[in-house]
VOGU-3710 file (C-alpha; in Angstrom, 3 decimals, decimal comma):
1> mrpgivlfta> -50,279/-41,856/-40,358  -53,590/-41,361/-38,698  -54,733/-37,860/-37,901  -54,721/-38,420/-34,222  -50,906/-39,597/-34,308  -50,038/-36,581/-36,474  -51,460/-34,377/-33,871  -49,864/-35,959/-31,134  -46,409/-35,844/-32,650  -46,951/-32,273/-33,529
11> llgfifsaka> -47,978/-31,577/-29,841  -45,009/-33,531/-28,580  -42,695/-31,466/-30,896  -44,384/-28,148/-29,450  -43,883/-29,361/-26,069  -39,956/-30,193/-26,495  -39,479/-27,126/-28,476  -41,021/-24,970/-25,859  -39,114/-26,691/-23,128  -35,740/-26,035/-25,081
21> eskptnlvfi> -36,762/-22,359/-25,696  -37,733/-22,004/-21,861  -34,519/-23,657/-20,633  -32,441/-20,882/-18,963  -29,254/-19,974/-20,956  -25,886/-21,563/-19,992  -22,690/-19,714/-19,269  -19,072/-20,543/-19,848  -16,665/-18,059/-18,428  -13,268/-18,397/-19,731
31> ltdnhgawtl> -10,572/-16,397/-17,697  -6,977/-16,266/-18,427  -3,993/-15,161/-16,286  -1,670/-12,146/-16,685  -2,830/-11,533/-20,218  -3,059/-8,054/-22,301  -5,745/-7,820/-24,918  -2,789/-6,733/-27,574  -1,466/-10,122/-27,654  -4,532/-11,308/-29,844
41> gcygnpdirt> -5,024/-11,142/-33,387  -8,435/-9,636/-33,036  -7,166/-6,632/-30,896  -4,533/-6,082/-33,638  -1,671/-8,289/-32,875  0,099/-9,363/-36,282  2,471/-11,953/-34,658  0,700/-14,316/-32,438  -1,539/-16,755/-33,904  -5,272/-16,699/-32,382
51> pnldrmaeeg> -7,667/-18,107/-35,156  -10,227/-19,386/-32,641  -10,350/-16,249/-30,585  -10,435/-14,072/-33,581  -13,410/-16,155/-34,934  -15,158/-15,895/-31,608  -14,626/-12,299/-31,871  -16,147/-12,110/-35,443  -18,986/-14,054/-34,217  -19,628/-12,031/-31,118
61> llferalssn> -19,180/-8,684/-29,498  -15,672/-7,480/-28,746  -14,916/-4,706/-26,308  -11,949/-2,695/-27,455  -11,585/-0,554/-24,155  -12,461/-3,088/-21,255  -10,068/-2,002/-18,312  -9,239/-4,216/-14,816  -9,838/-2,351/-11,624  -6,771/-3,795/-10,227
71> pvcsptratf> -3,448/-5,269/-11,908  -3,135/-8,637/-9,852  -5,167/-12,033/-9,874  -6,805/-12,456/-6,548  -8,346/-9,076/-6,730  -9,556/-9,086/-10,051  -11,094/-12,637/-9,821  -12,753/-11,374/-6,709  -14,064/-8,524/-8,638  -15,292/-10,655/-11,649
81> ltgllpsqhg> -17,337/-12,804/-9,202  -18,705/-10,035/-6,960  -18,946/-6,800/-9,135  -17,105/-5,032/-6,163  -14,036/-3,183/-5,862  -10,902/-4,476/-3,885  -11,739/-1,560/-1,253  -15,156/-3,369/-0,881  -14,394/-7,095/-1,076  -11,003/-6,612/0,742
91> vhsfldnkym> -8,646/-8,657/-1,578  -6,353/-5,990/-2,508  -3,610/-8,157/-3,629  -2,453/-11,886/-4,436  -3,491/-14,216/-1,759  -0,939/-16,024/0,287  -0,318/-19,623/0,118  -1,171/-20,202/3,570  -4,822/-19,058/3,118  -5,376/-21,583/0,345
101> vgeeayytle> -4,242/-24,936/1,773  -3,304/-25,503/5,515  -4,465/-24,523/9,097  -5,080/-20,777/8,107  -7,007/-21,526/4,942  -10,218/-19,497/4,490  -12,412/-18,410/1,545  -12,192/-14,753/1,074  -15,522/-13,954/-0,153  -17,521/-15,811/2,327
111> efktlpeilh> -19,613/-12,797/3,115  -20,552/-11,914/-0,372  -22,912/-13,146/-3,004  -20,991/-14,507/-5,916  -21,960/-15,413/-9,427  -21,534/-19,021/-8,854  -23,449/-19,000/-5,735  -26,287/-17,015/-7,374  -26,595/-19,216/-10,360  -26,315/-22,287/-8,062
121> segytcglvg> -29,267/-21,019/-6,149  -31,114/-20,444/-9,617  -30,741/-24,337/-10,375  -27,501/-23,989/-12,089  -24,850/-26,932/-12,203  -21,742/-25,076/-11,373  -18,208/-26,324/-12,352  -14,796/-24,763/-11,574  -11,915/-26,062/-13,683  -8,620/-24,203/-13,212
131> kwhlganltp> -7,277/-21,442/-11,159  -9,194/-20,213/-8,098  -6,810/-18,406/-5,958  -9,503/-16,918/-3,620  -8,796/-19,201/-0,612  -9,702/-22,819/0,860  -8,531/-24,253/-2,418  -9,188/-27,742/-0,965  -12,935/-27,318/-0,558  -15,389/-26,354/-3,226
141> qdgfstwitm> -17,085/-22,895/-2,704  -20,335/-21,447/-3,694  -22,222/-24,388/-5,038  -19,395/-25,764/-7,462  -20,191/-29,392/-7,873  -17,038/-30,178/-10,182  -13,885/-28,686/-8,564  -10,488/-29,121/-9,960  -8,183/-26,258/-9,141  -4,563/-25,309/-8,295
151> qrggtgslyt> -2,989/-25,780/-4,967  -1,213/-22,494/-5,137  -1,934/-19,216/-7,142  1,360/-18,607/-9,040  2,631/-20,900/-11,650  6,207/-22,305/-11,547  5,693/-24,830/-14,416  2,671/-25,384/-16,545  3,599/-29,102/-16,533  4,190/-30,394/-12,995
161> dpiiedgeik> 2,733/-27,672/-10,738  0,444/-29,284/-7,961  -3,383/-29,514/-8,596  -6,213/-30,447/-6,416  -8,606/-32,908/-7,835  -11,156/-34,967/-5,746  -9,778/-33,430/-2,444  -6,180/-34,847/-3,435  -3,054/-32,698/-3,965  -1,035/-34,299/-6,851
171> pspkymtdlw> 1,349/-33,047/-9,662  -0,418/-32,024/-12,935  -0,847/-35,136/-14,942  0,024/-33,084/-18,336  0,418/-29,660/-19,737  -1,807/-27,497/-17,476  -3,408/-25,556/-20,360  -4,574/-28,829/-22,017  -5,576/-30,176/-18,816  -7,907/-27,564/-18,270
181> tergkqfiee> -9,456/-27,673/-21,644  -9,904/-31,614/-21,388  -11,669/-31,177/-18,108  -13,732/-28,222/-19,312  -14,936/-30,297/-22,379  -15,802/-33,280/-19,926  -18,023/-30,933/-17,857  -19,677/-29,703/-21,038  -20,345/-33,292/-22,062  -21,769/-34,325/-18,868
191> qkdsekpffl> -24,462/-31,548/-19,206  -25,773/-32,238/-22,543  -28,713/-34,348/-21,584  -29,337/-32,483/-18,253  -32,629/-30,534/-17,803  -30,748/-27,915/-15,528  -28,637/-24,945/-17,016  -24,808/-24,896/-16,412  -22,100/-22,537/-15,444  -18,560/-23,460/-16,177
201> ylayngpycl> -15,880/-21,255/-14,871  -12,954/-22,261/-16,957  -9,854/-20,278/-15,362  -6,528/-20,974/-17,208  -3,349/-20,249/-15,278  -1,680/-19,494/-18,675  -0,369/-17,816/-20,437  1,370/-16,640/-17,133  3,315/-13,975/-18,869  5,734/-13,930/-15,729
211> gplllresqn> 7,850/-15,627/-13,548  10,991/-17,874/-14,105  9,199/-19,881/-16,659  9,704/-17,080/-19,160  13,539/-17,833/-18,947  12,741/-21,559/-20,326  11,728/-22,189/-23,879  8,181/-23,253/-24,335  7,756/-27,005/-24,680  4,245/-26,890/-26,188
221> rhaayyadkp> 3,144/-27,590/-29,798  3,543/-23,965/-30,987  7,178/-23,698/-29,849  8,621/-24,723/-33,164  6,757/-22,229/-35,185  7,661/-19,228/-32,852  11,552/-20,285/-32,697  12,769/-18,146/-35,266  10,138/-15,464/-35,246  11,246/-11,713/-34,328
231> lmsfprdtvh> 7,770/-11,078/-32,748  7,990/-7,383/-33,409  4,602/-6,537/-31,726  6,597/-6,581/-28,357  8,600/-3,392/-28,317  12,263/-3,598/-27,664  12,812/-0,381/-25,455  14,924/0,784/-22,748  13,800/-0,404/-19,285  11,695/2,281/-17,480
241> pwqynnldyh> 13,238/3,475/-14,327  10,062/2,555/-12,482  10,243/-1,136/-13,511  11,132/-3,167/-10,384  10,598/-6,856/-11,099  10,839/-8,978/-14,384  14,283/-7,247/-15,423  15,401/-10,544/-16,791  12,601/-10,817/-19,342  13,023/-7,475/-20,985
251> nndvsirrva> 13,839/-7,560/-24,666  14,510/-11,160/-24,231  13,637/-13,498/-27,166  13,080/-16,759/-25,013  10,579/-14,727/-22,947  8,631/-13,109/-25,782  8,376/-16,458/-27,674  7,390/-18,340/-24,740  4,404/-15,659/-24,104  3,357/-16,312/-27,828
261> sevsaiddgv> 3,476/-19,793/-27,599  1,351/-19,850/-24,251  -1,058/-17,499/-25,941  -1,858/-19,699/-28,891  -2,149/-22,670/-26,623  -5,028/-20,929/-24,795  -6,529/-20,216/-28,171  -6,149/-24,025/-29,114  -8,176/-24,473/-25,826  -10,911/-21,866/-26,588
271> geilqalkdn> -11,509/-23,620/-29,994  -12,239/-26,829/-28,654  -14,448/-25,742/-25,998  -16,513/-23,994/-28,589  -16,489/-27,108/-30,782  -17,632/-29,132/-27,517  -20,803/-26,880/-27,075  -21,531/-27,227/-30,817  -21,087/-31,008/-31,179  -23,320/-31,324/-27,916
281> eldentlvvf> -26,000/-28,982/-29,450  -25,463/-26,473/-26,919  -23,857/-23,567/-28,753  -27,140/-21,328/-29,215  -28,241/-21,696/-25,785  -24,781/-20,758/-24,175  -23,312/-17,658/-23,546  -19,411/-17,611/-23,887  -17,336/-14,997/-22,279  -13,638/-14,684/-22,841
291> agdqgwmggq> -11,500/-12,377/-20,506  -8,061/-11,861/-18,814  -7,988/-11,331/-15,406  -5,796/-8,066/-15,922  -3,589/-6,548/-18,499  -0,104/-7,112/-19,143  2,676/-4,910/-20,852  5,443/-6,849/-23,162  7,779/-3,900/-23,421  5,631/-0,880/-24,253
301> ngffgmgdht> 6,821/2,260/-22,552  9,804/0,259/-21,309  7,445/-1,786/-19,007  7,365/-5,704/-18,711  4,434/-7,144/-16,612  1,656/-5,386/-14,531  1,204/-2,337/-12,140  2,525/-4,556/-9,074  5,763/-5,066/-10,808  6,739/-1,252/-10,588
311> rpiaahdmmm> 8,001/1,122/-7,913  5,756/2,958/-7,361  2,716/0,907/-8,209  1,818/1,873/-11,888  -1,625/2,643/-13,426  -1,026/2,356/-17,250  -4,088/1,580/-19,492  -2,089/-1,188/-20,913  -1,633/-2,827/-17,284  -5,332/-2,839/-17,129
321> qipfifrqpg> -6,522/-3,502/-20,811  -8,135/-7,161/-20,994  -9,517/-9,016/-23,643  -13,350/-9,088/-23,259  -15,431/-11,037/-25,772  -19,059/-12,364/-25,556  -20,474/-14,840/-27,848  -23,908/-16,571/-28,149  -25,197/-17,142/-31,590  -28,514/-15,702/-32,018
331> svtpgrsdli> -28,612/-13,945/-29,007  -25,443/-11,694/-28,927  -25,198/-9,398/-31,773  -21,754/-9,549/-33,606  -19,636/-6,214/-33,423  -17,120/-4,150/-31,660  -17,587/-1,747/-28,925  -15,521/1,108/-27,910  -17,042/1,876/-24,485  -15,018/2,024/-21,569
341> vsnydflpsv> -16,190/-1,055/-19,299  -14,481/-2,646/-16,356  -14,544/-6,062/-14,750  -16,916/-4,964/-12,237  -19,394/-4,606/-14,943  -19,348/-8,183/-15,831  -21,533/-9,570/-12,828  -24,459/-7,271/-13,392  -24,275/-7,368/-17,209  -24,144/-11,176/-17,326
351> ldhldlghrm> -26,898/-11,557/-14,679  -28,989/-9,320/-16,744  -28,489/-11,276/-19,921  -29,417/-14,459/-18,127  -32,817/-12,735/-17,058  -31,501/-12,757/-13,486  -30,837/-8,976/-13,136  -33,178/-8,918/-10,120  -30,540/-11,111/-8,460  -27,816/-8,556/-8,589
361> pktplspgrs> -26,918/-7,887/-4,853  -27,986/-4,600/-3,362  -25,402/-4,393/-0,977  -22,799/-3,684/-0,722  -23,361/-1,145/-3,684  -21,584/-2,340/-6,809  -20,044/0,382/-9,200  -20,890/-1,986/-12,000  -23,384/-1,207/-14,560  -25,193/-3,400/-17,048
371> fasllkggei> -24,256/-3,430/-20,767  -26,720/-6,405/-21,355  -28,748/-4,444/-23,928  -25,697/-3,779/-25,938  -25,004/-7,356/-26,227  -28,408/-7,784/-28,050  -27,756/-5,006/-30,336  -29,734/-2,533/-28,332  -29,050/1,377/-27,801  -27,461/2,195/-24,532
381> ewrnemgyem> -26,645/5,102/-22,237  -22,973/4,983/-20,770  -20,526/7,183/-19,090  -17,086/6,455/-20,379  -15,223/6,378/-17,140  -13,844/3,796/-14,620  -11,727/3,396/-11,446  -8,666/1,596/-10,692  -6,984/0,881/-7,494  -3,755/-1,177/-6,286
391> egcrsfrndr> -3,099/-0,484/-2,496  -1,622/3,115/-2,270  -2,350/3,945/-5,994  -5,623/4,921/-7,266  -6,716/6,038/-10,983  -9,845/7,460/-12,329  -10,342/7,956/-16,081  -12,852/9,202/-18,743  -12,796/9,557/-22,421  -10,462/12,498/-22,207
401> wkivlrkspe> -8,464/12,491/-19,122  -6,701/10,069/-16,597  -5,637/11,038/-13,069  -3,209/8,725/-11,003  -3,061/9,612/-7,295  -0,538/7,847/-4,734  -1,194/7,772/-1,105  2,823/8,192/-0,548  3,784/11,869/0,221  6,239/11,574/-2,442
411> gpselydmek> 3,638/10,513/-5,167  4,188/11,115/-7,950  0,815/12,135/-9,274  0,087/11,848/-12,810  -2,457/13,371/-15,417  -2,842/12,361/-18,798  -4,709/13,751/-22,177  -5,883/10,303/-23,150  -6,900/11,591/-26,535  -3,512/13,102/-27,560
421> dpmerfnlfg> -1,553/10,815/-25,595  -3,071/7,245/-25,334  0,313/5,605/-24,369  0,532/8,068/-21,367  4,138/9,242/-22,108  3,689/12,812/-21,248  2,542/13,569/-17,492  0,589/16,576/-17,442  0,197/16,894/-13,530  0,767/20,283/-12,298
431> qpgladvqee> 1,320/21,845/-15,961  0,195/25,297/-16,476  -3,274/25,859/-17,672  -4,470/22,642/-16,367  -5,369/23,405/-12,779  -9,111/23,227/-13,455  -8,892/19,811/-15,207  -6,557/18,616/-12,595  -8,806/19,681/-9,595  -12,090/18,231/-11,499
441> migrlnaffg> -10,266/14,747/-11,849  -8,933/14,534/-8,637  -12,614/15,539/-7,316  -14,079/12,668/-9,472  -11,539/10,143/-8,332  -12,256/10,882/-4,587  -15,960/10,833/-5,286  -15,935/7,589/-6,938  -14,231/5,893/-4,192  -15,831/7,815/-1,726
451> ryadpeydiw> -19,078/6,408/-2,740  -18,070/2,648/-2,940  -15,191/1,965/-0,803  -15,863/0,119/2,457  -14,308/1,736/5,590  -13,108/-1,670/6,673  -11,368/-2,523/3,519  -10,530/1,105/2,472  -6,802/0,647/2,922  -6,406/4,346/1,238
461> nggrskcrrl> -7,863/5,624/4,540  -6,459/3,028/7,310  -8,854/0,282/6,549  -7,406/-3,538/6,445  -6,749/-6,027/3,979  -7,325/-9,669/3,598  -3,825/-9,982/1,963  -0,418/-9,238/2,814  0,524/-5,825/1,781  2,789/-5,826/-1,436
471> vpdesvavar> 3,930/-2,494/-0,396  4,024/-2,542/3,369  2,641/0,278/5,487  2,955/-0,245/9,299  -0,030/2,191/9,937  -2,318/-0,456/7,988  -3,712/-3,329/9,501  -3,378/-6,782/7,631  -5,734/-9,458/8,944  -8,491/-11,952/8,188
//
C-alpha cells in the first residue's frame, strides 16, 4: 500500500472514530408495572429467577434505597418524565379510561417539558413501546415517532387486552410481555445505522401484581417451574386490618406463583433487549435504566399491593421501594448505592449523564437532584431524604426517621425509627420522649411540600386534581 493511501485510510479511521465518540449517548428506559424491588435476585430474593437483571446489576449501579413518591402508576410515570411531584403535575391517582380514548381524551402533561420532548428537541429519535396511561393514547405525544401502547391503563389479561398500533385499536396479538420486547428490539435494530441518537421508552405492563389475573395460573414459559415451589419470600401473614383491596390474593399460592412467573418473563425481556444492543454494536453508547413505577408488597406486614389498596391510604417503604439499576459499559461504574433516591431524581440525573443537564426545566422547580456523578464513580454530596404523597396522605423520611400525616382529622399519624424498625411495625407517634423529633419531622414534611407543591394541584390545601379522587373529598375540585 502506498504511503498516501495509508495516510488517507488512517485519516478516515480517525474521522469515523471521532464521529462515533461524539455521537450523543442513547437511552433505553425500561419501566415495569407494580413491581417491588424485593422480587429480584439482585435485591436478595432467593426464589424468583432473574438472571438477566442480576447480571445487569453486576455490570451497572444498583440503588438499594430507591423510593417512589407515589404508589400509583399514572402519577409515578408522570414524575419519571417530568421530575415533578403529583402536587406539581396534577396527576394524583390512576387516570380514568375516558381521558385515554374518546371525546374527553387529553394529554395530562401537555404544559410541562418532559424527557421525550427534551430529547426529541435535541435530535433524538424517540419510541414508546408499552404502557402510557397519561392520556390521549391514540395520538403520539412529545416527539415519539414510534408509538405502540395500550388502550387502557389497567391490565385484565396479558394475552388479549387491547393495544394501539398505527392508530388502530386491536387485541394484543400475543403475550404482551413478549410483544413489548419484540417491538423494543425492532426499534433498536432500526436505529443501528442512524446518525441520530435514540430514546426507547420500553414500558412493560407486567408483572402487574394485582387484579383478577392473579386468580388465574400463569400461562407463560415459567409457569411449570414455579408450579410446585413454596416461594417463602412471600410472607404468609395475617391480613392487616387496613387492607382494603386484594383480599383474595393474600396467602394464595396461585397469586404468588403468578407474580413469580410474570417477573421472570420481564427478566427474559431485559436479557433480549441487552443482547439486541450488543448485537447491533450499540451497547457501550447506550445508557439502560431499569425501574419499577412504584413498589409492591406481597404479604409483608400483612399487606398485599400498594398504598392505594389500603384504608387509610398507606405509606410503607416497601410500597415505595422500586428496582433502580443503571448500566452503560465503560461509562457507569458498577456497584451498589445505599443513598435514598426517588423517581423525581431520575430526570435531572439522566439529563446530566447525557450532557444535557442544562435542559433540566427550571420551572416548576423540581425536587429532584442529580446523582449523575455517582454513576461515573465520582464523589457526591447527598442528603438522604425524600417526600411521598397520595391524595390525603403525605410522608417524609430521612436516614433515621419517617413521618406520615393524613389530612383526615381521624388520622392516624405515624412516626417510625427506620434504623431500629425498618419494617415499620412500631408506630411511635405521640410516644413519650419523642415530641421534639416528631415536631421536627412534621416541620420538614410541611417545608418540603410548601416549597414544591403548586397551589393549583395541591389537593392537600384545596387544589384540584386531573384524576378522579380515589378517596373522594367533596371540598376538592376534580377537573381537567
